[in-house]
TORKEBA-810937 format. One record per residue (C-alpha): residue number from 1; residue in three letters; x, y, z. Coordinates in steps of 0.02 Angstrom, whole numbers, plus 50000, padded with zeros to 5 digits. Example, Ala and Ser with C-alpha at 12.3 -4.5 7.8 and 13.67 -1.06 7.14 Angstrom:
# TORKEBA-810937
  pos  code     xx     yy     zz
    1   ALA  50615  49775  50390
    2   SER  50684  49947  50357
# end
This chain:
# TORKEBA-810937
  pos  code     xx     yy     zz
    1   UNK  49994  49998  49982
    2   UNK  50164  50145  50046
    3   UNK  50128  50304  49999
    4   UNK  49976  50270  49875
    5   UNK  49874  50280  50027
    6   UNK  49891  50454  50043
    7   UNK  49873  50512  49865
    8   UNK  49662  50547  49870
    9   UNK  49714  50644  50009
   10   UNK  49815  50762  49885
   11   UNK  49770  50725  49710
   12   UNK  49593  50865  49711
   13   UNK  49745  50991  49718
   14   UNK  49737  50932  49511
   15   UNK  49581  50990  49506
   16   UNK  49614  51181  49549
   17   UNK  49649  51238  49381
   18   UNK  49467  51175  49309
   19   UNK  49393  51251  49450
   20   UNK  49430  51406  49415
   21   UNK  49432  51385  49183
   22   UNK  49266  51308  49184
   23   UNK  49153  51449  49280
   24   UNK  49227  51549  49121
   25   UNK  49236  51420  48954
   26   UNK  49094  51282  49018
   27   UNK  48910  51321  48993
   28   UNK  48855  51333  49166
   29   UNK  48774  51148  49128
   30   UNK  48934  51053  49116
   31   UNK  49040  51123  49253
   32   UNK  48915  51081  49370
   33   UNK  48903  50912  49333
   34   UNK  49071  50903  49291
   35   UNK  49118  50991  49455
   36   UNK  49029  50893  49568
   37   UNK  49067  50738  49498
   38   UNK  49254  50762  49508
   39   UNK  49228  50838  49694
   40   UNK  49106  50670  49750
   41   UNK  49250  50547  49687
   42   UNK  49375  50599  49771
   43   UNK  49279  50675  49930
   44   UNK  49240  50503  49959
   45   UNK  49425  50422  49913
   46   UNK  49526  50529  50024
   47   UNK  49369  50495  50165
   48   UNK  49380  50293  50109
   49   UNK  49587  50299  50148
   50   UNK  49564  50412  50298
   51   UNK  49469  50258  50381
   52   UNK  49608  50137  50320
   53   UNK  49732  50213  50406
   54   UNK  49623  50281  50566
   55   UNK  49611  50066  50571
   56   UNK  49802  50044  50593
   57   UNK  49800  50193  50718
   58   UNK  49658  50111  50817
   59   UNK  49753  49941  50858
   60   UNK  49887  50028  50929
   61   UNK  49776  50091  51068
   62   UNK  49736  50016  51230
   63   UNK  49586  49904  51275
   64   UNK  49531  49951  51082
   65   UNK  49405  49815  51029
   66   UNK  49516  49759  50869
   67   UNK  49585  49578  50855
   68   UNK  49771  49590  50899
   69   UNK  49828  49540  50750
   70   UNK  49788  49703  50696
   71   UNK  49908  49799  50765
   72   UNK  50065  49679  50708
   73   UNK  50219  49744  50615
   74   UNK  50144  49684  50478
   75   UNK  49984  49798  50467
   76   UNK  50076  49937  50522
   77   UNK  50215  49925  50390
   78   UNK  50069  49941  50275
   79   UNK  50072  50151  50326
   80   UNK  50242  50252  50302
   81   UNK  50254  50337  50481
   82   UNK  50110  50239  50552
   83   UNK  50139  50278  50743
   84   UNK  50106  50473  50678
   85   UNK  49988  50470  50526
   86   UNK  49884  50319  50602
   87   UNK  49848  50398  50742
   88   UNK  49820  50581  50660
   89   UNK  49706  50509  50574
   90   UNK  49558  50462  50729
   91   UNK  49526  50671  50783
   92   UNK  49526  50707  50593
   93   UNK  49406  50573  50535
   94   UNK  49306  50586  50685
   95   UNK  49323  50798  50618
   96   UNK  49270  50729  50464
   97   UNK  49121  50644  50489
   98   UNK  49051  50783  50618
   99   UNK  49081  50922  50510
  100   UNK  48958  50829  50365
  101   UNK  48847  50783  50507
  102   UNK  48809  50941  50546
  103   UNK  48789  51035  50378
  104   UNK  48670  50897  50342
  105   UNK  48568  50950  50493
  106   UNK  48607  51119  50488
  107   UNK  48509  51114  50297
  108   UNK  48377  50978  50341
  109   UNK  48341  51101  50482
  110   UNK  48313  51262  50371
  111   UNK  48216  51171  50266
  112   UNK  48116  51128  50372
  113   UNK  48095  51296  50453
  114   UNK  48040  51353  50277
  115   UNK  47925  51252  50251
  116   UNK  47837  51290  50453
  117   UNK  47848  51484  50373
  118   UNK  47737  51451  50212
  119   UNK  47613  51336  50332
  120   UNK  47499  51461  50336
  121   UNK  47486  51498  50159
  122   UNK  47407  51434  49971
  123   UNK  47481  51285  49903
  124   UNK  47537  51356  49756
  125   UNK  47697  51337  49648
  126   UNK  47741  51498  49707
  127   UNK  47727  51579  49887
  128   UNK  47702  51786  49922
  129   UNK  47764  51821  50077
  130   UNK  47699  51977  50141
  131   UNK  47859  52051  50178
  132   UNK  47936  52213  50143
  133   UNK  48132  52139  50136
  134   UNK  48174  52122  49977
  135   UNK  48230  51895  49958
  136   UNK  48174  51779  49842
  137   UNK  48248  51604  49845
  138   UNK  48193  51399  49760
  139   UNK  48106  51285  49902
  140   UNK  48133  51076  49865
  141   UNK  47997  50987  49928
  142   UNK  48079  50844  50001
  143   UNK  47916  50743  49966
  144   UNK  47803  50894  49974
  145   UNK  47786  51037  49812
  146   UNK  47928  51123  49771
  147   UNK  47899  51313  49773
  148   UNK  47946  51484  49724
  149   UNK  48002  51594  49884
  150   UNK  47937  51752  49875
  151   UNK  47892  51920  49944
  152   UNK  47821  52079  49920
  153   UNK  47942  52205  49924
  154   UNK  48056  52119  49805
  155   UNK  47902  52085  49673
  156   UNK  47882  52282  49701
  157   UNK  48033  52314  49645
  158   UNK  48015  52227  49487
  159   UNK  47947  52268  49326
  160   UNK  47823  52127  49248
  161   UNK  47955  52047  49120
  162   UNK  48074  52048  49270
  163   UNK  47969  51937  49376
  164   UNK  47929  51838  49245
  165   UNK  48124  51833  49225
  166   UNK  48127  51781  49423
  167   UNK  47984  51662  49419
  168   UNK  48107  51581  49292
  169   UNK  48243  51592  49365
  170   UNK  48206  51518  49527
  171   UNK  48098  51356  49441
  172   UNK  48257  51336  49338
  173   UNK  48346  51274  49502
  174   UNK  48210  51180  49562
  175   UNK  48187  51072  49381
  176   UNK  48385  51033  49373
  177   UNK  48397  50990  49575
  178   UNK  48517  51110  49616
  179   UNK  48516  51092  49788
  180   UNK  48560  50892  49752
  181   UNK  48731  50981  49676
  182   UNK  48765  51115  49818
  183   UNK  48729  50977  49942
  184   UNK  48855  50863  49873
  185   UNK  48978  50980  49844
  186   UNK  48967  51063  50034
  187   UNK  48979  50879  50090
  188   UNK  49171  50853  49962
  189   UNK  49182  51015  50045
  190   UNK  49193  50961  50238
  191   UNK  49296  50789  50198
  192   UNK  49426  50878  50106
  193   UNK  49472  51039  50133
  194   UNK  49579  51033  49976
  195   UNK  49378  51044  49872
  196   UNK  49333  51221  49941
  197   UNK  49378  51278  49776
  198   UNK  49269  51167  49680
  199   UNK  49108  51219  49806
  200   UNK  49149  51398  49762
  201   UNK  49157  51363  49578
  202   UNK  49014  51261  49574
  203   UNK  48894  51410  49717
  204   UNK  48930  51514  49535
  205   UNK  48860  51393  49387
  206   UNK  48724  51371  49483
  207   UNK  48680  51519  49469
  208   UNK  48737  51538  49297
  209   UNK  48661  51391  49252
  210   UNK  48495  51436  49305
  211   UNK  48530  51636  49213
  212   UNK  48527  51532  49066
  213   UNK  48363  51455  49074
  214   UNK  48272  51581  49161
  215   UNK  48353  51677  48955
  216   UNK  48285  51563  48843
  217   UNK  48108  51549  48940
  218   UNK  48093  51731  48953
  219   UNK  48170  51740  48775
  220   UNK  48279  51916  48813
  221   UNK  48435  51881  48917
  222   UNK  48441  52073  48948
  223   UNK  48285  52047  49017
  224   UNK  48357  51903  49161
  225   UNK  48501  52023  49175
  226   UNK  48407  52181  49213
  227   UNK  48303  52067  49332
  228   UNK  48467  52007  49409
  229   UNK  48562  52175  49450
  230   UNK  48417  52251  49526
  231   UNK  48370  52116  49651
  232   UNK  48537  52093  49698
  233   UNK  48544  52299  49736
  234   UNK  48363  52302  49824
  235   UNK  48426  52146  49922
  236   UNK  48591  52219  50017
  237   UNK  48541  52222  50192
  238   UNK  48405  52067  50186
  239   UNK  48523  51925  50156
  240   UNK  48484  51906  50329
  241   UNK  48306  51872  50307
  242   UNK  48337  51732  50145
  243   UNK  48357  51556  50223
  244   UNK  48560  51503  50203
  245   UNK  48593  51359  50074
  246   UNK  48429  51390  49982
  247   UNK  48499  51450  49776
  248   UNK  48413  51619  49742
  249   UNK  48413  51751  49626
  250   UNK  48522  51864  49692
  251   UNK  48643  51727  49779
  252   UNK  48790  51675  49758
  253   UNK  48870  51778  49656
  254   UNK  48965  51886  49603
  255   UNK  48827  51976  49515
  256   UNK  48933  52065  49399
  257   UNK  48991  51933  49346
  258   UNK  48825  51838  49275
  259   UNK  48769  51999  49207
  260   UNK  48914  52017  49105
  261   UNK  48899  51853  49060
  262   UNK  48711  51876  48991
  263   UNK  48755  52030  48919
  264   UNK  48861  51926  48804
  265   UNK  48837  51770  48686
  266   UNK  48753  51624  48743
  267   UNK  48890  51487  48795
  268   UNK  48908  51356  48669
  269   UNK  48837  51196  48736
  270   UNK  48962  51060  48727
  271   UNK  48977  50891  48813
  272   UNK  49179  50900  48848
  273   UNK  49299  51039  48800
  274   UNK  49431  51000  48684
  275   UNK  49596  50931  48700
  276   UNK  49690  51049  48637
  277   UNK  49633  51210  48734
  278   UNK  49694  51257  48908
  279   UNK  49504  51220  48998
  280   UNK  49528  51036  48912
  281   UNK  49701  51011  48954
  282   UNK  49627  51077  49142
  283   UNK  49466  50934  49140
  284   UNK  49585  50796  49093
  285   UNK  49709  50849  49257
  286   UNK  49538  50858  49335
  287   UNK  49460  50678  49276
  288   UNK  49629  50602  49289
  289   UNK  49675  50645  49454
  290   UNK  49490  50573  49494
  291   UNK  49520  50385  49421
  292   UNK  49685  50416  49492
  293   UNK  49624  50430  49663
  294   UNK  49497  50303  49648
  295   UNK  49615  50147  49594
  296   UNK  49708  50226  49728
  297   UNK  49604  50204  49860
  298   UNK  49531  50052  49771
  299   UNK  49704  49965  49795
  300   UNK  49737  50023  49970
  301   UNK  49585  49945  50038
  302   UNK  49578  49790  49938
  303   UNK  49777  49787  50016
  304   UNK  49731  49816  50198
  305   UNK  49600  49703  50179
  306   UNK  49718  49552  50110
  307   UNK  49835  49602  50268
  308   UNK  49711  49617  50388
  309   UNK  49643  49429  50331
  310   UNK  49777  49369  50352
  311   UNK  49848  49418  50503
  312   UNK  49690  49413  50615
  313   UNK  49676  49224  50691
  314   UNK  49545  49100  50617
# end
């Protein structure tokens, strides 16, 4: 197993170039799916290898419930620097599990509170809150109806065409299930801090994806750009009223970049970038990193299982 067990912990660095280039050169839908897939694979692989290293460290603790053979020299020799790394992996893995569980629980609590806040309103696709604070967001149903939540304060600030762009944007979030991509990359970043640039990038590309879908729905990219800009201006100071973790029209900026992208030509729809471009090289580098991470973690897992099986008396 050797040093290969540590590769998945650092291979997320290979995805840093594509995290930035995908925002600029790929269609938002392609960028979102690519970055989320790479982040998910690398997060699972790094967590698996961290768990394998933790086994070696746990086996050395006195009074542990593991078989005595798991602390044999042959088992410890499979992990370099087992005395230090093995024991350090124990609190590291515990921190990862606690962070992921806390993120999941917080998001579930936010959604429950948001649904309770709408309990007194009619069960319609669009819920209009009588609130002077200007904000809007897409609320996944989770077994119930998906809803677009908007306040009267925001609707009063938008023109009719901009309102249509607002509703189209929020419906695009719900139709494409953007909350699943956002949750995946957030958990991945909790599992491995090197994946945080991908979380930031996906937060932006999901908004751009919804922008482009809204532009197709209303038939005017300039109208969507105007709606985004005006919503961002009037929503300043209203962020505390918007439930965190939910996608919204003026959320996950930077807004000026989104407006500039909408005022330019529509992005080309490509399933995969050409290798003979900068973004293509970066994409293939990230994909290669994900594949190598999967192979390293699988090799380490199989090797560890065979070693532990051989070290455990029948």
